[in-house]
N, CA, C and O atoms as a printed pandas DataFrame, in Angstrom:
     atom_number atom_name residue_name chain_id  residue_number  x_coord  y_coord  z_coord
0              1         N          MET        A               1   10.220    9.206  -12.487
1              2        CA          MET        A               1    9.042    9.226  -11.637
2              3         C          MET        A               1    9.490    9.266  -10.193
3              4         O          MET        A               1   10.393    8.537   -9.783
4              5         N          GLU        A               2    8.838   10.138   -9.425
5              6        CA          GLU        A               2    9.132   10.221   -8.002
6              7         C          GLU        A               2    7.827   10.155   -7.214
7              8         O          GLU        A               2    6.862   10.851   -7.532
8              9         N          ILE        A               3    7.808    9.318   -6.191
9             10        CA          ILE        A               3    6.676    9.291   -5.269
10            11         C          ILE        A               3    6.917   10.439   -4.299
11            12         O          ILE        A               3    7.877   10.415   -3.529
12            13         N          THR        A               4    6.053   11.437   -4.334
13            14        CA          THR        A               4    6.266   12.631   -3.527
14            15         C          THR        A               4    5.492   12.611   -2.221
15            16         O          THR        A               4    5.747   13.438   -1.346
16            17         N          GLU        A               5    4.548   11.681   -2.069
17            18        CA          GLU        A               5    3.808   11.564   -0.813
18            19         C          GLU        A               5    3.230   10.168   -0.693
19            20         O          GLU        A               5    2.781    9.579   -1.676
20            21         N          VAL        A               6    3.246    9.647    0.525
21            22        CA          VAL        A               6    2.591    8.381    0.849
22            23         C          VAL        A               6    1.699    8.640    2.052
23            24         O          VAL        A               6    2.175    9.101    3.088
24            25         N          ARG        A               7    0.416    8.349    1.926
25            26        CA          ARG        A               7   -0.534    8.488    3.032
26            27         C          ARG        A               7   -1.078    7.108    3.371
27            28         O          ARG        A               7   -1.346    6.307    2.475
28            29         N          LEU        A               8   -1.243    6.826    4.668
29            30        CA          LEU        A               8   -1.714    5.517    5.124
30            31         C          LEU        A               8   -2.896    5.650    6.060
31            32         O          LEU        A               8   -3.019    6.625    6.800
32            33         N          ARG        A               9   -3.752    4.666    6.014
33            34        CA          ARG        A               9   -4.814    4.489    7.005
34            35         C          ARG        A               9   -4.607    3.088    7.571
35            36         O          ARG        A               9   -4.841    2.095    6.883
36            37         N          LEU        A              10   -4.163    3.009    8.843
37            38        CA          LEU        A              10   -3.934    1.708    9.463
38            39         C          LEU        A              10   -5.249    1.007    9.718
39            40         O          LEU        A              10   -6.259    1.650   10.004
40            41         N          VAL        A              11   -5.238   -0.315    9.614
41            42        CA          VAL        A              11   -6.408   -1.148    9.873
42            43         C          VAL        A              11   -6.130   -1.950   11.135
43            44         O          VAL        A              11   -5.117   -2.645   11.216
44            45         N          ARG        A              12   -7.002   -1.862   12.101
45            46        CA          ARG        A              12   -6.804   -2.542   13.385
46            47         C          ARG        A              12   -7.547   -3.877   13.480
47            48         O          ARG        A              12   -7.337   -4.630   14.431
48            49         N          ASP        A              13   -8.399   -4.175   12.521
49            50        CA          ASP        A              13   -9.165   -5.419   12.560
50            51         C          ASP        A              13   -8.247   -6.605   12.321
51            52         O          ASP        A              13   -7.272   -6.500   11.576
52            53         N          PRO        A              14   -8.558   -7.745   12.956
53            54        CA          PRO        A              14   -7.749   -8.935   12.666
54            55         C          PRO        A              14   -7.937   -9.354   11.209
55            56         O          PRO        A              14   -9.004   -9.148   10.630
56            57         N          GLY        A              15   -6.941   -9.917   10.649
57            58        CA          GLY        A              15   -6.987  -10.321    9.252
58            59         C          GLY        A              15   -5.689   -9.951    8.574
59            60         O          GLY        A              15   -4.753   -9.478    9.220
60            61         N          LYS        A              16   -5.632  -10.163    7.292
61            62        CA          LYS        A              16   -4.392   -9.940    6.553
62            63         C          LYS        A              16   -4.160   -8.488    6.178
63            64         O          LYS        A              16   -3.011   -8.067    6.042
64            65         N          LEU        A              17   -5.227   -7.709    6.007
65            66        CA          LEU        A              17   -5.094   -6.306    5.616
66            67         C          LEU        A              17   -4.556   -5.493    6.784
67            68         O          LEU        A              17   -5.134   -5.504    7.871
68            69         N          ARG        A              18   -3.444   -4.782    6.561
69            70        CA          ARG        A              18   -2.812   -3.988    7.616
70            71         C          ARG        A              18   -3.024   -2.490    7.431
71            72         O          ARG        A              18   -3.080   -1.746    8.410
72            73         N          ALA        A              19   -3.144   -2.040    6.169
73            74        CA          ALA        A              19   -3.327   -0.606    5.924
74            75         C          ALA        A              19   -3.791   -0.391    4.492
75            76         O          ALA        A              19   -3.589   -1.234    3.618
76            77         N          ALA        A              20   -4.416    0.758    4.276
77            78        CA          ALA        A              20   -4.746    1.221    2.930
78            79         C          ALA        A              20   -3.867    2.436    2.677
79            80         O          ALA        A              20   -3.651    3.249    3.577
80            81         N          ALA        A              21   -3.364    2.561    1.464
81            82        CA          ALA        A              21   -2.425    3.636    1.155
82            83         C          ALA        A              21   -2.847    4.396   -0.091
83            84         O          ALA        A              21   -3.553    3.882   -0.958
84            85         N          SER        A              22   -2.388    5.637   -0.144
85            86        CA          SER        A              22   -2.483    6.464   -1.344
86            87         C          SER        A              22   -1.082    6.997   -1.610
87            88         O          SER        A              22   -0.357    7.357   -0.683
88            89         N          ILE        A              23   -0.712    7.043   -2.880
89            90        CA          ILE        A              23    0.585    7.612   -3.247
90            91         C          ILE        A              23    0.358    8.770   -4.213
91            92         O          ILE        A              23   -0.561    8.747   -5.032
92            93         N          THR        A              24    1.208    9.773   -4.099
93            94        CA          THR        A              24    1.200   10.884   -5.039
94            95         C          THR        A              24    2.465   10.778   -5.878
95            96         O          THR        A              24    3.567   10.633   -5.349
96            97         N          ILE        A              25    2.292   10.853   -7.183
97            98        CA          ILE        A              25    3.404   10.726   -8.126
98            99         C          ILE        A              25    3.720   12.105   -8.694
99           100         O          ILE        A              25    2.850   12.796   -9.225
100          101         N          ASP        A              26    4.984   12.484   -8.569
101          102        CA          ASP        A              26    5.477   13.763   -9.100
102          103         C          ASP        A              26    4.631   14.965   -8.665
103          104         O          ASP        A              26    4.550   15.963   -9.379
104          105         N          GLY        A              27    4.007   14.863   -7.499
105          106        CA          GLY        A              27    3.233   15.975   -6.966
106          107         C          GLY        A              27    1.978   16.315   -7.748
107          108         O          GLY        A              27    1.354   17.346   -7.499
108          109         N          CYS        A              28    1.592   15.442   -8.709
109          110        CA          CYS        A              28    0.453   15.824   -9.553
110          111         C          CYS        A              28   -0.493   14.683   -9.914
111          112         O          CYS        A              28   -1.477   14.922  -10.613
112          113         N          PHE        A              29   -0.236   13.448   -9.465
113          114        CA          PHE        A              29   -1.118   12.329   -9.807
114          115         C          PHE        A              29   -1.216   11.425   -8.593
115          116         O          PHE        A              29   -0.195   11.022   -8.035
116          117         N          VAL        A              30   -2.445   11.098   -8.174
117          118        CA          VAL        A              30   -2.666   10.281   -6.980
118          119         C          VAL        A              30   -3.244    8.927   -7.361
119          120         O          VAL        A              30   -4.116    8.827   -8.224
120          121         N          VAL        A              31   -2.745    7.891   -6.702
121          122        CA          VAL        A              31   -3.310    6.548   -6.822
122          123         C          VAL        A              31   -3.779    6.147   -5.427
123          124         O          VAL        A              31   -2.982    6.081   -4.491
124          125         N          HIS        A              32   -5.079    5.879   -5.295
125          126        CA          HIS        A              32   -5.684    5.476   -4.022
126          127         C          HIS        A              32   -5.839    3.962   -3.983
127          128         O          HIS        A              32   -5.753    3.277   -5.002
128          129         N          ASP        A              33   -6.069    3.468   -2.784
129          130        CA          ASP        A              33   -6.478    2.082   -2.526
130          131         C          ASP        A              33   -5.408    1.032   -2.780
131          132         O          ASP        A              33   -5.734   -0.108   -3.111
132          133         N          LEU        A              34   -4.125    1.395   -2.630
133          134        CA          LEU        A              34   -3.109    0.361   -2.525
134          135         C          LEU        A              34   -3.307   -0.252   -1.146
135          136         O          LEU        A              34   -3.739    0.439   -0.223
136          137         N          ARG        A              35   -3.005   -1.516   -0.990
137          138        CA          ARG        A              35   -3.205   -2.173    0.289
138          139         C          ARG        A              35   -1.907   -2.799    0.782
139          140         O          ARG        A              35   -1.161   -3.409    0.017
140          141         N          VAL        A              36   -1.656   -2.633    2.082
141          142        CA          VAL        A              36   -0.551   -3.328    2.733
142          143         C          VAL        A              36   -1.151   -4.594    3.331
143          144         O          VAL        A              36   -2.043   -4.537    4.177
144          145         N          VAL        A              37   -0.648   -5.733    2.877
145          146        CA          VAL        A              37   -1.199   -7.024    3.265
146          147         C          VAL        A              37   -0.093   -7.855    3.904
147          148         O          VAL        A              37    1.051   -7.845    3.448
148          149         N          GLU        A              38   -0.449   -8.574    4.969
149          150        CA          GLU        A              38    0.505   -9.488    5.589
150          151         C          GLU        A              38    0.071  -10.915    5.287
151          152         O          GLU        A              38   -1.087  -11.283    5.483
152          153         N          ASN        A              39    1.015  -11.708    4.808
153          154        CA          ASN        A              39    0.745  -13.107    4.515
154          155         C          ASN        A              39    1.942  -13.927    4.980
155          156         O          ASN        A              39    3.059  -13.734    4.502
156          157         N          GLU        A              40    1.704  -14.828    5.901
157          158        CA          GLU        A              40    2.753  -15.687    6.455
158          159         C          GLU        A              40    3.928  -14.873    6.986
159          160         O          GLU        A              40    5.088  -15.240    6.795
160          161         N          GLY        A              41    3.615  -13.753    7.660
161          162        CA          GLY        A              41    4.636  -12.931    8.285
162          163         C          GLY        A              41    5.332  -11.941    7.362
163          164         O          GLY        A              41    6.170  -11.164    7.820
164          165         N          ASN        A              42    5.007  -11.951    6.083
165          166        CA          ASN        A              42    5.625  -11.038    5.116
166          167         C          ASN        A              42    4.625   -9.981    4.680
167          168         O          ASN        A              42    3.449  -10.272    4.466
168          169         N          LEU        A              43    5.107   -8.745    4.549
169          170        CA          LEU        A              43    4.268   -7.664    4.044
170          171         C          LEU        A              43    4.457   -7.520    2.544
171          172         O          LEU        A              43    5.570   -7.648    2.034
172          173         N          PHE        A              44    3.368   -7.254    1.842
173          174        CA          PHE        A              44    3.457   -6.931    0.428
174          175         C          PHE        A              44    2.390   -5.906    0.092
175          176         O          PHE        A              44    1.465   -5.671    0.869
176          177         N          ILE        A              45    2.532   -5.303   -1.074
177          178        CA          ILE        A              45    1.603   -4.279   -1.532
178          179         C          ILE        A              45    0.700   -4.869   -2.605
179          180         O          ILE        A              45    1.175   -5.448   -3.581
180          181         N          ALA        A              46   -0.609   -4.716   -2.416
181          182        CA          ALA        A              46   -1.584   -5.111   -3.431
182          183         C          ALA        A              46   -2.071   -3.842   -4.119
183          184         O          ALA        A              46   -2.386   -2.849   -3.464
184          185         N          MET        A              47   -2.127   -3.886   -5.421
185          186        CA          MET        A              47   -2.533   -2.721   -6.203
186          187         C          MET        A              47   -4.058   -2.559   -6.192
187          188         O          MET        A              47   -4.776   -3.520   -5.913
188          189         N          PRO        A              48   -4.555   -1.361   -6.491
189          190        CA          PRO        A              48   -6.003   -1.153   -6.570
190          191         C          PRO        A              48   -6.600   -2.069   -7.628
191          192         O          PRO        A              48   -6.030   -2.244   -8.705
192          193         N          ASN        A              49   -7.756   -2.652   -7.310
193          194        CA          ASN        A              49   -8.376   -3.560   -8.280
194          195         C          ASN        A              49   -9.882   -3.463   -8.216
195          196         O          ASN        A              49  -10.452   -2.814   -7.339
196          197         N          LYS        A              50  -10.517   -4.133   -9.180
197          198        CA          LYS        A              50  -11.981   -4.210   -9.180
198          199         C          LYS        A              50  -12.376   -5.607   -9.630
199          200         O          LYS        A              50  -11.620   -6.300  -10.312
200          201         N          ARG        A              51  -13.572   -6.001   -9.234
201          202        CA          ARG        A              51  -14.102   -7.315   -9.623
202          203         C          ARG        A              51  -14.684   -7.205  -11.026
203          204         O          ARG        A              51  -15.445   -6.284  -11.323
204          205         N          ILE        A              52  -14.323   -8.148  -11.882
205          206        CA          ILE        A              52  -14.861   -8.166  -13.242
206          207         C          ILE        A              52  -15.988   -9.175  -13.330
207          208         O          ILE        A              52  -16.260   -9.880  -12.358
208          209         N          GLY        A              53  -16.639   -9.258  -14.456
209          210        CA          GLY        A              53  -17.818  -10.094  -14.651
210          211         C          GLY        A              53  -17.653  -11.559  -14.283
211          212         O          GLY        A              53  -18.630  -12.207  -13.907
212          213         N          THR        A              54  -16.447  -12.097  -14.380
213          214        CA          THR        A              54  -16.212  -13.509  -14.063
214          215         C          THR        A              54  -16.046  -13.747  -12.570
215          216         O          THR        A              54  -15.920  -14.891  -12.135
216          217         N          GLY        A              55  -16.044  -12.666  -11.774
217          218        CA          GLY        A              55  -15.827  -12.788  -10.339
218          219         C          GLY        A              55  -14.369  -12.641   -9.948
219          220         O          GLY        A              55  -14.044  -12.584   -8.762
220          221         N          GLU        A              56  -13.490  -12.580  -10.936
221          222        CA          GLU        A              56  -12.068  -12.395  -10.667
222          223         C          GLU        A              56  -11.793  -10.916  -10.430
223          224         O          GLU        A              56  -12.614  -10.058  -10.757
224          225         N          PHE        A              57  -10.630  -10.630   -9.858
225          226        CA          PHE        A              57  -10.212   -9.252   -9.639
226          227         C          PHE        A              57   -9.148   -8.894  -10.655
227          228         O          PHE        A              57   -8.298   -9.716  -10.999
228          229         N          ARG        A              58   -9.202   -7.660  -11.133
229          230        CA          ARG        A              58   -8.220   -7.161  -12.088
230          231         C          ARG        A              58   -7.691   -5.823  -11.584
231          232         O          ARG        A              58   -8.463   -4.947  -11.195
232          233         N          ASP        A              59   -6.348   -5.671  -11.594
233          234        CA          ASP        A              59   -5.749   -4.406  -11.179
234          235         C          ASP        A              59   -6.222   -3.285  -12.098
235          236         O          ASP        A              59   -6.301   -3.454  -13.315
236          237         N          VAL        A              60   -6.535   -2.136  -11.499
237          238        CA          VAL        A              60   -6.922   -0.971  -12.301
238          239         C          VAL        A              60   -5.748   -0.018  -12.484
239          240         O          VAL        A              60   -5.778    0.857  -13.349
240          241         N          ALA        A              61   -4.720   -0.192  -11.671
241          242        CA          ALA        A              61   -3.474    0.572  -11.815
242          243         C          ALA        A              61   -2.357   -0.308  -11.274
243          244         O          ALA        A              61   -2.497   -0.929  -10.220
244          245         N          HIS        A              62   -1.260   -0.356  -11.995
245          246        CA          HIS        A              62   -0.137   -1.171  -11.535
246          247         C          HIS        A              62    1.133   -0.783  -12.281
247          248         O          HIS        A              62    1.076   -0.282  -13.404
248          249         N          PRO        A              63    2.296   -1.021  -11.637
249          250        CA          PRO        A              63    3.572   -0.757  -12.312
250          251         C          PRO        A              63    3.756   -1.746  -13.465
251          252         O          PRO        A              63    3.238   -2.861  -13.425
252          253         N          ILE        A              64    4.491   -1.330  -14.478
253          254        CA          ILE        A              64    4.704   -2.235  -15.608
254          255         C          ILE        A              64    6.056   -2.928  -15.552
255          256         O          ILE        A              64    6.390   -3.713  -16.440
256          257         N          ASN        A              65    6.846   -2.640  -14.501
257          258        CA          ASN        A              65    8.103   -3.372  -14.351
258          259         C          ASN        A              65    8.400   -3.574  -12.868
259          260         O          ASN        A              65    7.851   -2.883  -12.010
260          261         N          ASN        A              66    9.277   -4.530  -12.584
261          262        CA          ASN        A              66    9.587   -4.874  -11.197
262          263         C          ASN        A              66   10.318   -3.757  -10.466
263          264         O          ASN        A              66   10.136   -3.590   -9.260
264          265         N          GLU        A              67   11.131   -2.997  -11.166
265          266        CA          GLU        A              67   11.858   -1.898  -10.531
266          267         C          GLU        A              67   10.885   -0.888   -9.933
267          268         O          GLU        A              67   11.062   -0.444   -8.798
268          269         N          THR        A              68    9.869   -0.530  -10.690
269          270        CA          THR        A              68    8.886    0.434  -10.207
270          271         C          THR        A              68    8.044   -0.170   -9.093
271          272         O          THR        A              68    7.752    0.504   -8.105
272          273         N          ARG        A              69    7.651   -1.423   -9.237
273          274        CA          ARG        A              69    6.881   -2.104   -8.180
274          275         C          ARG        A              69    7.684   -2.120   -6.881
275          276         O          ARG        A              69    7.146   -1.813   -5.817
276          277         N          ASP        A              70    8.964   -2.476   -6.958
277          278        CA          ASP        A              70    9.814   -2.534   -5.771
278          279         C          ASP        A              70    9.966   -1.148   -5.135
279          280         O          ASP        A              70    9.961   -1.024   -3.911
280          281         N          TYR        A              71   10.103   -0.101   -5.968
281          282        CA          TYR        A              71   10.229    1.268   -5.486
282          283         C          TYR        A              71    8.980    1.672   -4.699
283          284         O          TYR        A              71    9.084    2.196   -3.590
284          285         N          ILE        A              72    7.812    1.429   -5.268
285          286        CA          ILE        A              72    6.555    1.772   -4.599
286          287         C          ILE        A              72    6.397    0.960   -3.323
287          288         O          ILE        A              72    6.057    1.508   -2.275
288          289         N          ALA        A              73    6.641   -0.345   -3.405
289          290        CA          ALA        A              73    6.481   -1.219   -2.244
290          291         C          ALA        A              73    7.389   -0.781   -1.097
291          292         O          ALA        A              73    6.955   -0.742    0.054
292          293         N          LYS        A              74    8.641   -0.453   -1.398
293          294        CA          LYS        A              74    9.571   -0.039   -0.350
294          295         C          LYS        A              74    9.079    1.220    0.347
295          296         O          LYS        A              74    9.076    1.282    1.576
296          297         N          LEU        A              75    8.666    2.217   -0.410
297          298        CA          LEU        A              75    8.199    3.464    0.200
298          299         C          LEU        A              75    6.950    3.251    1.052
299          300         O          LEU        A              75    6.854    3.785    2.157
300          301         N          VAL        A              76    6.001    2.476    0.547
301          302        CA          VAL        A              76    4.753    2.250    1.280
302          303         C          VAL        A              76    5.010    1.410    2.532
303          304         O          VAL        A              76    4.478    1.722    3.598
304          305         N          ILE        A              77    5.809    0.358    2.422
305          306        CA          ILE        A              77    6.088   -0.489    3.584
306          307         C          ILE        A              77    6.925    0.268    4.611
307          308         O          ILE        A              77    6.706    0.120    5.813
308          309         N          ASP        A              78    7.881    1.077    4.155
309          310        CA          ASP        A              78    8.649    1.909    5.093
310          311         C          ASP        A              78    7.718    2.864    5.846
311          312         O          ASP        A              78    7.860    3.035    7.057
312          313         N          LYS        A              79    6.780    3.477    5.151
313          314        CA          LYS        A              79    5.811    4.380    5.792
314          315         C          LYS        A              79    4.937    3.608    6.775
315          316         O          LYS        A              79    4.640    4.104    7.861
316          317         N          TYR        A              80    4.523    2.400    6.400
317          318        CA          TYR        A              80    3.719    1.554    7.296
318          319         C          TYR        A              80    4.505    1.269    8.577
319          320         O          TYR        A              80    3.974    1.427    9.676
320          321         N          ASN        A              81    5.766    0.850    8.443
321          322        CA          ASN        A              81    6.586    0.536    9.613
322          323         C          ASN        A              81    6.778    1.771   10.494
323          324         O          ASN        A              81    6.771    1.668   11.720
324          325         N          GLU        A              82    6.950    2.934    9.870
325          326        CA          GLU        A              82    7.072    4.196   10.607
326          327         C          GLU        A              82    5.800    4.480   11.398
327          328         O          GLU        A              82    5.867    4.858   12.568
328          329         N          GLU        A              83    4.647    4.301   10.770
329          330        CA          GLU        A              83    3.360    4.537   11.438
330          331         C          GLU        A              83    3.147    3.562   12.592
331          332         O          GLU        A              83    2.633    3.949   13.642
332          333         N          ILE        A              84    3.535    2.312   12.410
333          334        CA          ILE        A              84    3.395    1.308   13.474
334          335         C          ILE        A              84    4.286    1.685   14.664
335          336         O          ILE        A              84    3.853    1.611   15.814
336          337         N          ARG        A              85    5.532    2.088   14.383
337          338        CA          ARG        A              85    6.437    2.503   15.466
338          339         C          ARG        A              85    5.853    3.715   16.203
339          340         O          ARG        A              85    5.871    3.752   17.433
340          341         N          ALA        A              86    5.343    4.693   15.476
341          342        CA          ALA        A              86    4.761    5.883   16.085
342          343         C          ALA        A              86    3.537    5.528   16.924
343          344         O          ALA        A              86    3.340    6.061   18.016
344          345         N          SER        A              87    2.722    4.620   16.397
345          346        CA          SER        A              87    1.524    4.178   17.111
346          347         C          SER        A              87    1.893    3.457   18.393
347          348         O          SER        A              87    1.254    3.659   19.426
348          349         N          SER        A              88    2.914    2.619   18.339
349          350        CA          SER        A              88    3.385    1.893   19.529
350          351         C          SER        A              88    3.948    2.855   20.564
351          352         O          SER        A              88    3.709    2.693   21.761
352          353         N          ALA        A              89    4.698    3.860   20.107
353          354        CA          ALA        A              89    5.291    4.838   21.017
354          355         C          ALA        A              89    4.205    5.649   21.729
355          356         O          ALA        A              89    4.357    6.007   22.897
356          357         N          ASN        A              90    3.120    5.933   21.026
357          358        CA          ASN        A              90    2.024    6.710   21.614
358          359         C          ASN        A              90    1.246    5.914   22.654
359          360         O          ASN        A              90    0.596    6.497   23.522
360          361         N          GLN        A              91    1.307    4.594   22.574
361          362        CA          GLN        A              91    0.580    3.753   23.523
362          363         C          GLN        A              91    1.352    3.572   24.823
363          364         O          GLN        A              91    0.786    3.136   25.825
364          365         N          ASP        A              92    2.628    3.901   24.812
365          366        CA          ASP        A              92    3.452    3.722   26.036
366          367         C          ASP        A              92    3.222    4.798   27.046
367          368         O          ASP        A              92    3.836    4.784   28.113
């Protein structure tokens, strides 16, 4: 499996959510609504989810092993950091 594209929408509102992401897998399958979240100074990726009848949230798409989760997280967070650097450079 190869992530062939990562698209981000930065969020400027205060709070933990920093960006929403979409990834394209092998150039033929897209997963929308991954979230870049900051908690206690650390960034992590939250998978797309929906609220179920009990009020809890359940992922609707997620990696089934840590290797794949780490691969996706690294690419999305690297893209986020790139976008932040570009955004900062444009403000100067």
